[in-house]
Backbone bond lengths (Angstrom), bond angles and torsions (degrees), N, CA, C in turn:
res aa  C-N    CA-C-N  psi(-1)  N-CA   C-N-CA  omega(-1)  CA-C   N-CA-C  phi
1 M - - - 1.460 - - 1.526 110.01 -
2 G 1.339 115.92 142.61 1.453 120.39 177.37 1.513 111.27 -83.20
3 S 1.320 115.88 -144.42 1.461 119.89 -177.75 1.531 111.05 -70.82
4 I 1.331 114.85 154.74 1.463 121.93 179.30 1.529 108.26 -128.07
5 T 1.322 115.96 129.93 1.463 121.97 174.27 1.520 108.66 -122.34
6 I 1.317 116.09 131.45 1.468 121.88 178.55 1.526 107.99 -122.03
7 K 1.327 116.26 120.64 1.460 121.79 175.87 1.528 109.12 -108.20
8 V 1.314 116.01 134.76 1.461 120.18 176.06 1.530 107.16 -87.40
9 V 1.330 116.04 102.63 1.463 121.24 -176.02 1.522 110.68 -71.15
10 V 1.321 116.11 -40.90 1.459 119.34 176.35 1.528 109.95 -152.59
11 E 1.326 114.20 143.78 1.465 123.12 177.48 1.521 105.95 -155.47
12 N 1.316 117.77 171.32 1.470 121.36 -175.77 1.526 113.04 -61.71
13 S 1.329 117.06 -29.16 1.461 122.07 -178.52 1.527 108.95 -116.36
14 V 1.324 115.63 172.31 1.464 119.32 -175.65 1.520 109.90 -136.20
15 S 1.334 116.44 143.36 1.467 121.34 -175.94 1.523 112.71 -92.30
16 T 1.323 117.51 -17.04 1.459 121.49 -176.93 1.522 109.49 -153.39
17 R 1.320 116.85 153.98 1.462 121.35 -178.55 1.524 112.28 -72.25
18 K 1.315 117.86 -4.63 1.470 120.67 178.41 1.520 112.12 -69.74
19 Y 1.354 116.92 -22.05 1.459 120.78 -172.91 1.526 111.21 -121.41
20 L 1.334 114.56 166.82 1.456 121.63 175.65 1.521 109.86 -107.55
21 S 1.327 115.95 151.96 1.461 120.27 176.15 1.524 109.24 -116.97
22 E 1.313 116.40 161.86 1.457 122.72 174.26 1.523 107.71 -158.57
23 H 1.321 116.66 162.55 1.461 119.68 175.20 1.527 107.51 -68.93
24 G 1.305 115.45 103.95 1.459 120.41 -177.21 1.512 109.86 166.93
25 L 1.321 115.60 -175.79 1.457 119.54 -177.61 1.522 110.29 -153.44
26 S 1.319 115.33 141.05 1.463 121.68 174.30 1.516 109.00 -158.27
27 F 1.328 115.37 135.21 1.463 122.06 176.19 1.528 109.43 -119.91
28 F 1.320 116.41 139.01 1.461 122.21 170.37 1.518 107.39 -109.55
29 I 1.315 116.29 124.65 1.465 122.13 -173.85 1.523 109.87 -118.49
30 E 1.310 116.59 129.73 1.463 121.64 168.80 1.520 106.61 -109.90
31 A 1.317 115.56 108.31 1.466 122.23 -178.12 1.519 107.75 -119.59
32 G 1.333 115.76 103.02 1.458 118.68 -173.03 1.520 108.76 64.69
33 K 1.326 116.69 -124.93 1.465 121.33 -179.75 1.526 112.76 -94.34
34 K 1.320 117.50 -2.07 1.456 121.27 -176.08 1.531 111.91 -94.05
35 K 1.323 114.89 142.14 1.463 122.26 176.70 1.525 107.99 -115.85
36 I 1.329 115.48 119.93 1.462 121.98 -170.69 1.520 109.79 -124.45
37 L 1.317 116.09 136.13 1.456 121.66 172.58 1.522 107.80 -108.51
38 F 1.331 116.27 119.91 1.464 121.24 177.32 1.519 107.63 -107.81
39 D 1.322 115.79 103.30 1.460 125.04 -174.69 1.529 110.91 71.65
40 C 1.332 115.41 160.27 1.469 118.38 -175.08 1.528 112.37 -145.03
41 G 1.324 116.48 38.61 1.456 121.91 170.16 1.518 114.68 56.04
42 Q 1.347 115.29 -162.54 1.468 120.97 176.27 1.514 111.72 -83.85
43 G 1.333 116.09 -41.77 1.455 118.40 -179.30 1.511 113.95 155.02
44 A 1.328 118.07 -74.53 1.460 121.77 -168.08 1.531 113.74 -56.69
45 A 1.322 117.57 -54.95 1.466 120.26 179.94 1.528 110.64 -67.86
46 F 1.307 116.26 -36.61 1.470 121.17 177.08 1.520 110.02 -56.89
47 Y 1.340 117.43 -50.53 1.466 120.61 179.94 1.526 110.46 -59.27
48 A 1.341 114.59 -46.68 1.460 120.30 -172.63 1.521 113.09 -64.27
49 N 1.338 117.45 -29.15 1.466 120.63 -173.40 1.525 114.23 -87.84
50 L 1.320 117.88 -18.52 1.467 119.90 -173.22 1.525 112.36 -58.47
51 Y 1.317 117.43 -55.87 1.468 120.01 -175.59 1.530 112.30 -64.73
52 P 1.348 119.42 -46.66 1.471 118.74 178.10 1.529 113.64 -59.33
53 M 1.335 116.72 -25.39 1.463 120.19 178.00 1.528 112.35 -87.40
54 G 1.326 116.61 0.09 1.459 119.70 179.72 1.511 113.67 75.17
55 I 1.336 116.45 28.77 1.462 121.30 -179.32 1.527 108.36 -104.41
56 Y 1.318 116.25 118.34 1.458 121.65 -178.11 1.524 109.29 -103.30
57 M 1.318 115.13 118.67 1.462 120.99 -172.78 1.517 113.24 -58.37
58 S 1.321 116.84 -36.02 1.462 120.51 -176.44 1.519 112.58 -67.55
59 L 1.338 117.39 -16.31 1.466 121.04 -176.80 1.527 113.17 -96.06
60 I 1.328 117.40 -4.58 1.469 120.28 -179.34 1.526 109.79 -70.16
61 D 1.329 116.32 128.76 1.466 122.12 -178.43 1.520 112.63 -90.74
62 I 1.336 116.11 -36.15 1.463 121.14 -171.26 1.524 109.54 -138.53
63 I 1.324 116.02 137.68 1.462 122.38 170.41 1.524 107.21 -118.68
64 A 1.317 117.22 122.41 1.465 122.03 178.96 1.522 108.75 -120.07
65 L 1.319 116.10 137.39 1.464 121.10 -178.50 1.519 110.33 -112.93
66 S 1.332 115.97 132.47 1.463 120.32 -179.95 1.524 111.65 -75.38
67 H 1.334 117.47 -32.50 1.464 123.01 176.90 1.518 107.89 -173.26
68 G 1.328 117.22 -178.56 1.450 120.19 -169.52 1.508 117.62 -98.99
69 H 1.318 119.80 23.76 1.458 120.58 179.09 1.528 111.24 -81.63
70 Y 1.324 115.26 152.91 1.468 122.81 -172.09 1.523 113.74 -58.09
71 D 1.335 116.44 -33.57 1.460 120.32 -174.79 1.530 112.97 -81.18
72 H 1.319 116.00 5.16 1.470 121.61 176.22 1.526 111.68 -124.19
73 T 1.334 116.75 -6.67 1.470 120.62 -172.83 1.526 113.78 -129.45
74 G 1.318 118.20 -0.62 1.460 121.17 -173.56 1.514 114.96 -65.61
75 G 1.327 117.67 -25.22 1.460 120.44 -177.68 1.516 115.12 -89.45
76 L 1.325 117.26 3.45 1.471 120.27 -175.17 1.521 112.82 -59.93
77 E 1.326 117.11 -46.59 1.463 120.00 -177.13 1.524 110.50 -58.68
78 Y 1.321 116.26 -42.40 1.463 121.17 -178.55 1.526 110.74 -60.92
79 I 1.320 116.63 -45.27 1.462 120.66 -179.82 1.525 111.15 -68.11
80 L 1.326 116.81 -50.28 1.465 120.49 -173.87 1.521 112.14 -69.75
81 G 1.324 117.43 -20.44 1.455 120.00 173.92 1.509 112.67 -72.88
82 R 1.324 116.76 -13.36 1.462 122.16 -176.53 1.524 112.92 -123.45
83 N 1.317 115.97 1.53 1.469 120.22 -178.66 1.526 108.35 -147.93
84 K 1.316 116.67 111.65 1.465 121.56 -178.37 1.527 112.55 -101.06
85 K 1.336 116.82 -1.86 1.468 119.44 -175.59 1.524 113.47 -101.80
86 A 1.318 117.38 -13.12 1.465 119.91 -176.07 1.527 110.67 -69.68
87 V 1.321 115.61 135.05 1.462 121.45 174.46 1.527 107.70 -85.26
88 I 1.334 116.47 133.88 1.466 122.24 -175.95 1.523 108.93 -107.91
89 Y 1.328 116.55 124.71 1.466 121.57 179.65 1.524 109.66 -116.07
90 A 1.335 116.11 128.58 1.467 120.77 176.20 1.518 109.12 -162.02
91 H 1.318 114.97 157.32 1.465 120.17 171.54 1.529 107.73 -69.95
92 P 1.327 119.30 141.38 1.474 120.12 -178.98 1.522 113.95 -57.81
93 S 1.329 117.76 -29.76 1.469 120.51 179.98 1.527 112.65 -70.72
94 A 1.330 117.09 -12.67 1.462 119.89 178.10 1.526 111.50 -63.56
95 L 1.336 117.01 -23.14 1.456 121.37 -177.73 1.528 113.19 -90.33
96 L 1.321 117.13 -4.25 1.462 120.95 -176.47 1.532 111.36 -82.50
97 P 1.343 117.77 159.23 1.468 120.83 177.82 1.530 111.66 -59.44
98 K 1.324 115.57 143.55 1.463 121.11 -179.60 1.528 108.78 -142.17
99 F 1.323 115.18 134.25 1.461 120.90 -178.38 1.527 109.57 -136.23
100 K 1.329 114.50 165.56 1.455 120.35 172.46 1.523 108.33 -131.96
101 N 1.325 115.55 131.35 1.462 121.62 179.55 1.525 108.56 -82.13
102 E 1.315 116.09 109.28 1.460 121.40 -179.89 1.526 108.84 -114.00
103 K 1.328 114.99 95.32 1.466 122.82 179.90 1.527 111.35 56.01
104 G 1.331 114.43 44.78 1.455 119.95 176.51 1.512 115.41 87.76
105 V 1.324 117.17 -3.41 1.465 121.63 178.64 1.523 108.88 -111.44
106 A 1.332 116.51 127.37 1.461 120.78 -179.44 1.526 109.98 -83.22
107 R 1.320 116.22 121.53 1.467 120.93 176.52 1.520 108.71 -104.87
108 D 1.317 116.08 130.23 1.461 121.07 179.50 1.527 108.94 -73.27
109 I 1.327 116.73 116.57 1.469 120.82 179.81 1.527 110.88 -120.50
110 G 1.338 116.45 13.95 1.452 120.15 -176.52 1.519 113.27 -83.01
111 M 1.316 115.00 -179.13 1.453 121.59 176.28 1.531 109.27 -58.62
112 P 1.331 118.18 130.31 1.463 119.39 179.33 1.531 111.33 -58.63
113 E 1.323 115.25 149.35 1.467 119.46 -178.33 1.521 111.24 -58.14
114 Y 1.335 117.04 -38.19 1.463 119.04 -179.12 1.528 111.81 -65.95
115 S 1.322 117.73 -29.47 1.467 120.16 175.93 1.525 110.64 -72.05
116 R 1.345 116.56 -41.66 1.465 119.65 176.57 1.528 110.81 -62.21
117 N 1.326 116.33 -40.56 1.462 119.96 178.41 1.523 111.44 -63.84
118 A 1.326 116.29 -37.07 1.467 119.98 178.98 1.520 110.79 -64.47
119 I 1.336 116.95 -38.71 1.463 120.11 176.27 1.524 110.11 -65.57
120 S 1.330 117.37 -41.29 1.467 121.04 179.67 1.524 110.98 -60.13
121 K 1.325 116.42 -39.29 1.464 120.29 179.40 1.525 111.80 -70.11
122 N 1.325 116.49 -20.00 1.468 121.79 179.23 1.527 110.17 -116.83
123 K 1.327 116.87 33.51 1.465 121.17 -171.34 1.525 113.39 -61.23
124 D 1.325 117.33 -25.95 1.466 119.46 178.52 1.524 111.64 -68.48
125 M 1.332 116.41 -18.35 1.462 121.22 -179.07 1.526 111.81 -100.68
126 F 1.328 117.00 2.37 1.464 121.07 -176.53 1.526 110.76 -92.31
127 K 1.328 116.22 126.99 1.463 122.41 179.91 1.529 109.36 -118.46
128 K 1.315 116.36 124.88 1.461 121.13 178.75 1.524 110.31 -80.34
129 V 1.322 115.75 136.27 1.463 121.45 -179.30 1.526 109.03 -125.05
130 T 1.312 116.59 119.64 1.468 120.71 174.40 1.527 111.63 -125.35
131 A 1.328 116.71 -15.93 1.468 122.83 -178.01 1.525 108.27 -131.32
132 P 1.340 118.41 168.08 1.461 120.01 179.68 1.527 111.64 -51.87
133 T 1.336 115.47 128.97 1.463 121.47 -173.46 1.522 110.02 -138.10
134 E 1.324 116.55 129.33 1.463 120.84 175.25 1.524 108.18 -85.10
135 I 1.334 117.38 115.69 1.460 120.62 -176.17 1.527 112.31 -93.25
136 C 1.298 117.50 -19.68 1.460 124.08 166.47 1.525 105.82 -163.59
137 E 1.296 117.84 178.36 1.462 120.19 -171.80 1.532 112.10 -55.07
138 D 1.338 115.48 118.10 1.465 124.04 176.08 1.531 114.29 66.87
139 V 1.330 117.21 15.08 1.464 121.74 176.23 1.529 107.95 -120.84
140 F 1.336 116.33 127.64 1.459 121.22 -170.54 1.525 111.78 -132.65
141 L 1.337 114.93 153.35 1.456 122.34 164.03 1.520 107.93 -108.84
142 T 1.324 116.18 143.78 1.468 119.62 -176.00 1.517 113.37 -74.96
143 G 1.359 117.45 -26.99 1.452 118.24 -164.53 1.521 108.70 68.52
144 E 1.325 117.19 -160.02 1.464 121.07 -178.24 1.529 111.01 -61.56
145 I 1.314 115.42 139.13 1.466 121.95 -175.11 1.527 109.73 -107.54
146 P 1.323 118.38 123.88 1.474 120.53 177.81 1.527 111.06 -60.11
147 R 1.317 115.70 140.38 1.466 120.83 -177.16 1.525 108.58 -112.51
148 R 1.309 115.26 94.81 1.464 121.53 -170.24 1.518 113.90 -100.79
149 H 1.315 116.96 -22.27 1.465 120.17 -174.55 1.526 110.75 -96.88
150 D 1.319 116.22 120.00 1.464 120.58 178.48 1.526 111.85 -60.16
151 E 1.323 116.22 -29.31 1.468 120.42 -178.43 1.532 111.58 -62.63
152 E 1.332 116.56 -21.32 1.463 120.08 -176.75 1.531 113.15 -106.44
153 K 1.321 116.17 16.56 1.464 118.84 175.35 1.530 110.02 -63.76
154 M 1.320 115.34 144.39 1.461 120.59 -176.33 1.529 110.78 -81.41
155 T 1.313 115.91 69.29 1.472 120.68 -178.07 1.521 112.21 -95.03
156 D 1.332 117.41 -12.13 1.462 120.92 -174.77 1.525 112.44 -104.19
157 E 1.322 117.13 10.30 1.455 121.01 -178.53 1.524 109.72 -122.24
158 N 1.330 115.72 160.14 1.459 121.62 179.90 1.524 110.01 -124.19
159 F 1.322 116.20 52.51 1.454 120.72 178.95 1.524 110.09 -79.48
160 C 1.314 116.47 139.32 1.460 120.58 179.98 1.528 109.85 -144.25
161 S 1.323 115.39 164.52 1.462 120.32 -173.95 1.526 113.24 -111.35
162 D 1.337 117.31 10.49 1.463 120.44 178.13 1.523 109.09 -143.73
163 P 1.336 117.79 154.71 1.474 120.44 -175.00 1.523 114.84 -68.09
164 K 1.330 117.26 -11.85 1.465 120.04 174.81 1.530 111.42 -95.20
165 C 1.314 115.40 -2.78 1.467 122.72 -179.71 1.529 111.67 54.69
166 E 1.311 115.30 45.48 1.463 121.01 177.68 1.524 112.16 -94.63
167 T 1.336 116.21 -18.68 1.466 121.12 -178.22 1.521 109.77 -122.44
168 A 1.319 116.38 122.31 1.470 120.54 -179.53 1.527 110.77 -68.98
169 D 1.315 115.64 147.36 1.468 122.32 175.09 1.520 107.77 -115.98
170 D 1.335 116.89 111.68 1.466 119.51 178.68 1.526 111.47 -91.84
171 I 1.316 116.71 12.80 1.473 124.34 173.49 1.533 111.15 55.44
172 P 1.331 117.72 62.95 1.465 120.04 177.93 1.520 112.83 -65.72
173 D 1.341 116.39 -17.11 1.470 120.60 -179.65 1.519 113.00 -75.29
174 D 1.315 118.49 -9.36 1.467 120.70 -179.95 1.523 110.96 -59.50
175 Q 1.333 115.85 127.32 1.462 120.72 176.41 1.522 109.23 -149.26
176 A 1.312 115.61 166.01 1.459 122.07 179.94 1.521 109.35 -123.10
177 L 1.320 115.55 162.87 1.468 122.28 176.44 1.517 108.18 -112.64
178 Y 1.329 116.65 133.44 1.462 118.96 177.94 1.520 110.89 -137.26
179 M 1.332 114.19 151.26 1.464 122.09 -177.43 1.521 109.57 -125.50
180 K 1.302 115.77 133.50 1.460 121.19 177.61 1.524 109.35 -90.87
181 T 1.325 116.34 126.99 1.459 121.29 174.59 1.524 108.60 -128.07
182 S 1.309 116.19 168.80 1.465 120.31 -178.37 1.520 112.05 -65.27
183 S 1.332 116.98 -21.69 1.470 120.15 -178.01 1.525 112.94 -108.92
184 G 1.330 117.15 11.53 1.456 119.26 176.04 1.515 113.16 134.63
185 T 1.317 114.92 -179.10 1.460 122.50 -176.64 1.525 110.76 -93.63
186 I 1.325 115.92 134.39 1.462 122.19 172.62 1.521 106.93 -103.84
187 L 1.321 116.53 123.44 1.461 121.81 -174.49 1.524 110.71 -116.88
188 L 1.329 115.76 129.94 1.457 121.85 173.46 1.523 109.28 -113.31
189 L 1.318 115.58 133.27 1.462 122.62 -177.51 1.520 109.94 -115.89
190 G 1.338 116.02 137.07 1.454 119.76 172.44 1.510 110.07 -81.41
191 C 1.335 115.93 -66.09 1.472 121.67 176.38 1.521 112.88 -135.79
192 A 1.326 117.48 -13.92 1.473 120.99 -178.33 1.523 111.74 54.35
193 H 1.338 116.32 44.97 1.465 119.55 177.09 1.526 111.46 -61.30
194 S 1.315 117.51 -23.64 1.471 121.38 177.89 1.516 112.09 -74.92
195 G 1.336 116.22 -11.40 1.461 121.43 -176.90 1.517 110.71 107.39
196 L 1.314 116.47 132.17 1.464 121.06 -179.37 1.522 111.63 -60.23
197 I 1.314 117.36 -47.91 1.467 120.16 -176.79 1.525 110.57 -70.98
198 N 1.325 117.87 -38.42 1.464 120.06 173.72 1.525 110.80 -56.30
199 T 1.320 115.99 -42.95 1.465 121.10 -178.88 1.524 111.05 -66.38
200 L 1.321 116.86 -46.62 1.467 120.57 179.02 1.523 111.21 -61.70
201 D 1.318 116.91 -44.08 1.468 120.33 178.97 1.524 111.32 -59.96
202 Y 1.329 115.87 -43.87 1.465 120.10 -177.22 1.529 111.08 -64.25
203 I 1.317 116.57 -47.30 1.465 120.12 -178.62 1.524 110.71 -69.15
204 H 1.321 117.19 -35.58 1.465 120.65 176.13 1.522 110.06 -57.21
205 G 1.330 116.07 -40.54 1.459 120.62 177.62 1.516 112.49 -70.45
206 L 1.332 116.93 -40.62 1.464 120.90 -179.39 1.522 112.36 -65.56
207 T 1.324 116.86 -26.01 1.467 121.07 -176.47 1.529 112.47 -105.57
208 D 1.339 116.09 19.11 1.473 121.02 178.29 1.522 112.65 56.96
209 G 1.319 115.98 37.73 1.457 120.47 174.30 1.508 115.72 78.46
210 R 1.320 118.39 18.27 1.470 119.78 176.77 1.529 110.11 -58.35
211 P 1.323 117.71 145.83 1.467 119.77 176.41 1.528 110.22 -69.67
212 F 1.316 115.68 158.94 1.458 120.46 177.40 1.524 109.60 -92.88
213 R 1.313 115.15 114.54 1.461 120.22 177.17 1.535 110.46 -73.37
214 A 1.336 115.75 -35.85 1.465 119.96 179.29 1.518 110.39 -157.37
215 V 1.330 115.22 144.85 1.466 122.76 172.62 1.526 106.14 -129.81
216 I 1.330 116.21 116.88 1.463 121.75 -170.89 1.527 109.61 -132.75
217 G 1.340 116.95 131.51 1.457 119.07 171.68 1.514 114.81 130.12
218 G 1.324 115.33 -162.87 1.459 122.40 -174.86 1.515 112.75 -78.74
219 T 1.319 116.90 136.10 1.469 121.75 -178.28 1.530 112.74 -118.14
220 H 1.304 117.71 -0.37 1.467 125.02 178.55 1.536 113.15 48.30
221 L 1.314 114.56 48.84 1.466 120.57 175.98 1.525 111.58 -106.15
222 R 1.320 116.25 9.47 1.470 121.06 -175.17 1.524 112.68 -56.25
223 S 1.322 116.82 -40.89 1.466 119.85 -178.45 1.525 112.29 -106.80
224 A 1.331 116.50 15.41 1.468 120.46 -178.56 1.529 111.04 -70.60
225 S 1.319 115.45 147.71 1.465 120.79 176.72 1.526 110.14 -71.22
226 K 1.327 116.07 163.49 1.464 120.11 176.69 1.523 110.59 -60.68
227 E 1.329 115.95 -35.70 1.467 120.14 179.84 1.522 110.89 -64.62
228 R 1.329 116.23 -42.00 1.467 118.53 179.88 1.525 111.21 -68.36
229 I 1.313 117.09 -39.32 1.467 119.44 178.16 1.526 110.17 -62.65
230 R 1.334 117.22 -43.44 1.469 120.21 177.99 1.527 110.39 -61.50
231 W 1.320 116.72 -43.30 1.464 121.07 178.71 1.530 110.40 -61.29
232 T 1.323 116.74 -42.97 1.467 121.31 179.76 1.524 111.16 -62.09
233 L 1.325 116.79 -44.77 1.467 120.55 179.54 1.520 111.09 -60.45
234 E 1.312 116.86 -39.89 1.465 120.82 179.45 1.525 110.56 -67.56
235 E 1.329 117.13 -43.08 1.462 121.25 -179.70 1.528 111.97 -65.51
236 L 1.317 117.12 -34.03 1.466 120.68 -179.34 1.525 112.30 -59.98
237 K 1.328 117.05 -26.35 1.466 120.60 -179.77 1.522 111.68 -58.04
238 R 1.329 116.60 -31.53 1.467 120.64 -176.38 1.524 112.48 -62.49
239 F 1.330 117.03 -25.47 1.462 119.69 -169.83 1.529 114.30 -97.56
240 K 1.335 117.17 -13.35 1.474 121.01 177.67 1.539 111.05 48.33
241 I 1.315 115.44 56.78 1.466 122.20 -175.93 1.527 110.01 -73.55
242 C 1.330 116.87 129.65 1.470 120.73 -178.01 1.527 111.73 -71.43
243 L 1.336 116.66 -42.67 1.462 121.34 -179.47 1.521 108.49 -137.05
244 I 1.320 116.55 129.42 1.460 120.54 177.50 1.524 108.71 -129.59
245 A 1.328 115.59 123.78 1.462 121.75 -174.94 1.525 109.40 -130.43
246 P 1.339 117.37 85.08 1.466 120.69 -179.11 1.522 111.38 -71.32
247 A 1.336 116.28 151.29 1.460 119.79 -175.05 1.519 111.24 -151.74
248 H 1.336 114.63 178.01 1.462 125.21 165.51 1.530 112.61 54.37
249 C 1.319 117.87 -100.79 1.470 122.53 -173.12 1.525 112.83 -90.50
250 T 1.318 117.80 12.55 1.465 120.26 -179.68 1.524 110.98 -69.44
251 G 1.320 116.43 -38.21 1.459 120.44 -179.97 1.518 112.21 88.93
252 I 1.326 115.68 154.51 1.465 121.16 -175.64 1.524 111.63 -64.83
253 S 1.326 117.59 -45.21 1.470 120.53 -176.44 1.520 111.44 -61.67
254 A 1.325 116.63 -48.01 1.462 119.96 -178.79 1.523 111.35 -68.73
255 T 1.334 116.98 -37.90 1.468 120.10 178.05 1.525 110.37 -61.61
256 N 1.324 116.95 -46.28 1.467 120.35 178.49 1.525 111.38 -63.54
257 A 1.328 116.42 -37.64 1.466 120.01 179.29 1.522 110.78 -64.69
258 I 1.325 116.79 -42.31 1.472 120.58 178.19 1.524 110.21 -65.60
259 M 1.324 116.79 -42.85 1.465 120.81 179.66 1.529 110.95 -61.16
260 N 1.329 117.23 -42.82 1.461 120.93 -178.94 1.522 112.33 -71.40
261 A 1.327 116.64 -33.95 1.464 120.28 -178.90 1.524 112.17 -78.42
262 Y 1.336 116.63 -30.73 1.472 120.77 -175.50 1.529 110.13 -133.88
263 P 1.335 117.81 61.65 1.471 120.49 -174.91 1.522 113.89 -62.61
264 E 1.324 117.59 -31.62 1.465 119.78 -177.85 1.523 112.16 -77.55
265 S 1.324 117.03 -21.01 1.462 121.02 -179.27 1.521 112.62 -99.70
266 F 1.320 116.96 -18.27 1.462 121.77 -171.33 1.528 112.08 -71.47
267 A 1.336 115.46 140.80 1.463 121.89 172.82 1.520 108.64 -142.39
268 K 1.315 116.45 150.69 1.462 120.60 176.08 1.524 109.84 -76.33
269 C 1.321 114.95 146.37 1.462 121.60 174.75 1.522 106.94 -129.07
270 E 1.325 116.11 100.82 1.459 122.22 -176.40 1.523 109.29 -131.63
271 T 1.318 116.34 165.88 1.458 119.56 172.20 1.527 108.83 -53.01
272 G 1.315 116.61 125.29 1.460 121.25 -179.12 1.512 114.90 97.01
273 S 1.333 117.92 -11.64 1.470 120.05 176.49 1.528 109.66 -64.60
274 V 1.323 115.34 145.31 1.466 121.17 178.05 1.523 108.36 -130.10
275 F 1.325 116.07 131.14 1.465 122.53 177.20 1.523 108.07 -118.68
276 T 1.326 116.14 129.83 1.465 120.33 178.73 1.523 109.53 -123.02
277 F 1.308 115.41 141.39 1.467 121.57 -177.67 1.531 109.21 -136.06
């Protein structure tokens, strides 16, 4: 693989007044000759930032989704209405209803209906991913991630798959995107609902123990206990990550903890950030 450029199209924070931010996440990746969109935010800020960042929707080759929550899938209709050639990769469960129990009230947090309809209209371009899949040369999606660490069990969330919140949703659609390079693996995370360390362990195994050149994205540590954050920081030592840029659902406490524990590796990941490898 040649050079790799990753642009943060949208994230909760913003690096410059040229762009808008929103609660959500989207990465635009140029890997060799391929142009890949990994997640597409909620919508409004995502749409607004594309042109100023020099991203032309008609040129996108691949759209990959980390999971089916609204803040990662809201921009799908906008893209697919202007690009009929892009191949769409997602776990089939990403299209299913998703809710969160907030003090007894179910809030719909799933993929918007208009995004699901856009996929249906482009169903010939939709590829289901449940296992490790190479989506272009040296670029992969993990599919479902084994959850081996008890410390990362989803005990602090109230995700459910029905509006009465009678059935828990452990988000099996959660997946990550990783790229193999001569100097290590570059990993992009949507939310890491499967657990950051579970994800790192799985990809480490899939890549025969290659070092991690970069880990960028959401780690879902926002509501993690102090004990879990401490455990995560200790586990991260095993991977000797060159660059770590937490974002989105990581939360202020966990982000500061990572920055303080790994100051030489830490980087900001905000709307407008650009990473080149």
